[in-house]
N, C-alpha and C positions, 0 to 999 in steps of 0.2 A: 173516285177519280181525282178529286181535289188533293187527296193525300198523296197519290202517286205523282201528281204534278209538283207538289211541294218537295217530295223526296228527290225528284230529278233536278229541280232548281237548286236545292241545297246539297246535291251530290251525296245523298244518303241512300242506304239500302233499306229494304222492307222485308221483315220476317213476320210469319203468321203464327198466332198461338191460340189454343183452345184451353183445355184444362192443364196443359203443360206436363203431361206424363211422359212424353218422349224424352229420352235421356241422352240422345246422341248429338245434341247441338242443333236440332232441327228448327227450333223456334226463336233463335237469337242470332245476332251477329254484331260484332263490335261497332260502336258508333252509329248504329242504325235505328230505324223505327220498328217497334214491335206492335203489330195490330192485334189487339185483344178482341177476339170474336165472341166472347161469352155473353155480351149484352145483345148480340144479333141473334135472338133466340125464339122467334115467333113460329108458331105452327101456321102455315099459310093456307093450307087446304087439306081436307081428307075426302077422298072419293071411295066410299065403301063398296060401290058396285064394281069399280075398276080395280079395287084393292091397291090403292096408291095413296101416298101422303107426300105433300110438298112442304119442306121445312127449311128455315134458315139455318145456316151452317153452325151457328153457335148454340143451337138447341142441343140438349142432351138426349140420350136414349130414354131416360126416364120421362122427359117431356113427350117423346114420341109414344111410348107405351101408355102414358096417361091419356093421350089423344085417341089412340086406336082401340084401346081396351073396351070402351062402351059399344063398339061396333062388332065385337067378337072377332077382332083381327089382331095380328101379331107381326112383329118384324121377322124376316127370314133369317137374318144373321146379325149378330152383334157380339161384342166381348162379353165375358162372364159378369162384368159389372156394368151398371147402366149410368155411370157418372160421366162418361166421356162425351165429347161433342160429336155431332154427326160429321162435321167437316174434318175434325181431327181423325176420326175413325176411318173415313174413306181415304184420307191422305196417307194413311199407313196400310190401307187395304186389310183391315182387321179380319179376324176369324173368331169362332167361338165353339159352342157345344153342338150346333146343328151339323149332322153328318151327311145331310142330303142336299143342301143348297149351296155348297161351295163357299169361297171367301166372299167378303162384302161386295166386291166389284160386281158380282152376279146379281145383287139386289138393287143396284143403281140403274135407274132408267135414264136419267139426265141430270145435268146441273148447270148452273150459270157460273161463269168464270170471268173475273176481272183480270185481264192480261196486262203485260207490261206496257203495251201501246195505248192503254187507257180504254180499250174496248171491253164491253160486257158481251161475252160470247155464250150462246146456247150450245152446250156440248152434250152429245149423245152418241150412240153407235152409228147414227146416220147423218148427224150435223156436227161439223167440226170434229169429225170422228178421230182424226189424228191425235187430238188432245185427250181423248177419253182414257186410253190406257196409260197416258203419261201423268196426268194430274191425279188419277186414282192410284195411290201408291207412289206419288211423286213428291211427298214431303214438303209441300208448299213452294216448290221451285218454279212452277209454271203459272202462278197467279193466285188470287184470292177466291176461294170457292164461296159464293154468296148464298146460294140455296140449292137444295137437292131434292129430286123426286125419287122416292124409293117405292119399289113394289113390295106388297105385303102378302102374308099368308093367313090362313085361319088360325085363331086361337083354338086350342084343343086341350083335352084332359089327358094327363099321363099318369100311369102307375109307375112309381119308382122301384126299380129292381136292382139290388146290390149283390154283387158276386165277388168272391175272392178268386184271385188268379195269381200268376207270377210272371216274371219277365220273359222266361223262356217259352211259355205257352200263350202269351198275350196276343201276339199277331194272329195265330191260328184261331184263338178264341174270338177275336174281333171279327175276322173274316166270316166265320161260320155262324156265330151266335148273335152278333150285333149287326154287321153289315148285311148278313144273310137274312135278317128278320126285317121285312119292310115296315113293320109297325113301330120299330125303334127309331125315333127321330132325333133324339138328343143323346149324347154320350160323353162321359168324362171318366178318366181313371187317375189313380194316384199310385206312385211308387214309394215304398218305405225308405225313409232316411234314418230309421231307428237302428240301433246297433245290431239287433237280431233281425235277420231278414233284410239287411242293408242292400238297397238297390237290387232286391230280388222279389220280395213279397209285393203284391199289388192288390188293389180292389177296384172294381169297375162299377160305375153308376149308370144305369140305362133308364131312359124315359120312354116307356112304351105306351102308345095310344090305347086308351080304353074308351071306345065309343058308346059303351053302355051307361056311362055316367054323364049326366047333363052338365054342360059348361057353367050354367047359371049358378050351380051350387059351389063353384070353386074359383070364380073369376074375379073376386074382390082382390085388388092389388095389395100385397103385403108391404109393410113399411120397414120391417126389421126381421132378421132371421133369429131363430132360437140359438141358444148356447153361445152368444157373442162374447159375454163376459168371461166364462171359463176358457173359451178358446183363445181369447186375447191374452190371458194370464199364461196359459200353457205355451202359446206361441213365443212369448218372451223368454220363457225357460228353455224352449227349443233352440233359441239363439246361443245359449250359454252353457248348456249341460247335456251330456249324452242321455242322462236319465230323463231330461225334459223332452228330448226327441222320442224316447220310448213312450213316455206318458202321453204325448200329443198323438202319436200314431195309434196307441190303444184307444184313446178317446175318439179320434176320427173314425176308426173302424166301428167302434161301438155305436156312435151316433148314426152313421150311414147304414149300418146293418139294421138298426132300429127303424130306419126310414123305409125299409122294405115294405112294399105295397102301400106306401104313402101316396095319396092322391094330390096332384098339383096341376095347375094350369100352365100352359106354355109360357105366358107372360110372366108368371111368378117364378118358373124354373129359370128364366133368363134374367132374373132380377137379383142376382146374388149380392150379398153384403160383404164388403172387404174390410169393414171396420176393425175386425179382430187382428188385422195385419198392420194396423197403424203403429208407427214406431218412431221414437225420437230419442237419440242418445248421442252425446257429443263424441266425435271421433270415429263413429261408425255409421253405416247405413245399410239398408237392404237393397240389393241389386238384382234386377231381373235380367235374365238372358233366355233366349229361346232358340231351340235347334229343331230343324225339320229333317226327319230321317225317313227314307223309304221304308215301307211296311216290312219288307223282307230283311232289312238291315237292323231292325229295332233291337233284338236281343244282343247281337254282337256289339252294337254301339254302346248299349248300356253296360255291358261287361267291360269294355275298354274304359268307359267313364268311371266305373267302380275302381279300377286299378289306378287311374290318373288322379282322382280327387285327393286322396290322402297324400300323394307325392307333392302336390301343390298346396296342401294345407288350406283348401277352400272349404269354408263352412257352409255346406248345403243345407237349407232349411226345408225345402219342399220341391217336389217334382209333380206337376200335373201333366197328364197326357191327353191330348185332343187329336182328332182326325181331321185332316184337311184334304179336300178333293183337288185333283190336278187343276191348275189354272194356267192356261195358255194366253190369257188376255192381257193381264197387267204387264207393263213394260219391265218392271223389276219384280217379276214373280218369284216368290219363295217356294212355290209348290210346283216344281217341274214335273212331278208325278204324284200319285196318291201317297200321302205322307202322314206319319205321326208327328205331332208337334209336342216337344218336351219343353214345358215352361219351367225354368229352373230359378229358384229364388235363393240367393246367397246373402250372407251377412259379411260385409267386408270393411276393413279399416280405411280411413280417409287420409291417413298420413301419406307423405310422398313415397316412403319406402313400402308401405302397405299397398298403395295403389299400383306401384310398379310390380309387386309380386302378384297382385290380382290380375293385372293385365297379362303378365306372362302365363298365368294359369289358364285364363280364358283363351289365349291364343293357342295353347296346346290342345284345349278342347276343340277349337275350330279346326285344327289339323286333323283330329279324329273325325269330325263332321265331314270334312272333305274326303277323307279316306273311305267313308261309308256312303259317299255319293249324296250327301245331304246339303242343306243350306242353313243359314242363320237369319234371324229377323233383324231388320235394320233400325227399328225405332230405339233400340237400347244402346247403352254406353258403347262408344266407338272404340273398343279395344282391338278389334281385328286389324291386321296390317293391310296396307294397300294391296299387297300380293294376294292375301286371302280374300279380300273384297272382290278383286278382279277374277279370281278363280271361281268363287261362288256365284258371282253375278256377271257372266261373260257379256251380257247385253248392255253393260254399263256405258260402253263407248257410244253406242247408238243413243242411249238415254241422254247422256250429257251433250251430244251433238244437237239433239232436238232442243235441249235447254238453251243452248247458245243461239239456235235458230229463232226461237220464240221470244227470247229475252237477251238480245246481244249485248245490252248494257249491264247485264247482271243486276237488275233492279231488285229482284227477289233473291235474297241470299241467306245462307245459314252456314253454320260450322260443318255440317255434314257435307255440303258441297265443297267447301274449302279443303276438307281433309281427304276426300275420296275422288275429286275430279282429276287431280294429277295434271300432267302435261298433255 
């Protein structure tokens, strides 16, 4: 509250940052104060009987997993890596591998929010309920999330089942063999970017509950995944050579097929290591984009993407596919219906001309997303045009009107708001 008072006196804006993985200008604003939440990271309480945890917003998912694992409990939803902060994750309404529990907003029972008027408000679906769908997926524009109460689920033992499929049959495969099997709780798939089978071949990884195996034999939390070093080397070759893409795809398939019938706990399955993707090279960077496509439009969208990417000379490194349940709760919901999320990793140049070409290519992809009745994820680089943003998120006007209502002085500001608020 003192910080907000100081900002108002000095006519400064306030932005909120966690691990700073959002790429669309959500955590900064010119000549403003950036609140680093990462030291605000305590586990406040765990209630095993009620299956709830209350945690400060700067704590990471690793902190939460470490706290709940001894009780045989697990989070319902989180990203595939556990390095992100709780506040940051709910500010982007994250999603992950769980196909039964929806996006992260479904796991949030309540939170405390420091709003622009200096009040700390208890926010839930029954108290200050208007703020609940705005701040969750609100990108820090409605206040500082101080702490969060999450609902939990049981930790459980999965048997990993890996199957090969392809783009044309994947939607039908998912409906019948994955969604239609109530014992499969987690799922992820990958599409080939190798020269052979390019944007056609796929493999799917399913995590099926095996109640015959005691949790106690598999619930020790792992600290590092296997094969990180060779994967890191091959992923770098994947950035620069077609043969590197072929080798990486071959290794990935070999690795995951060998995992068939591997036993793993839920907490460990949701504890992926992204170290192999670390990358530092002058003049280039890896760029994430994510597109949500209705299940029935999946194959035709990927076919259009397959035609478009070579035209725009976009260097696609990886596509991961997840499933996201329909979400009618978040104000800026990306899942207007049940959708497949295509998480696309590109390697892009950072020069002015290179960025201009990348922006043009991404905008052409967004045009195809719109044509297939899809959406795109807002945390990533803000390449989409104003027109595309408004087309994909028609509720934006109501969202920004509420922003002005709760924060008329625009104390909480970021570049995302500046770019897409408009007149």
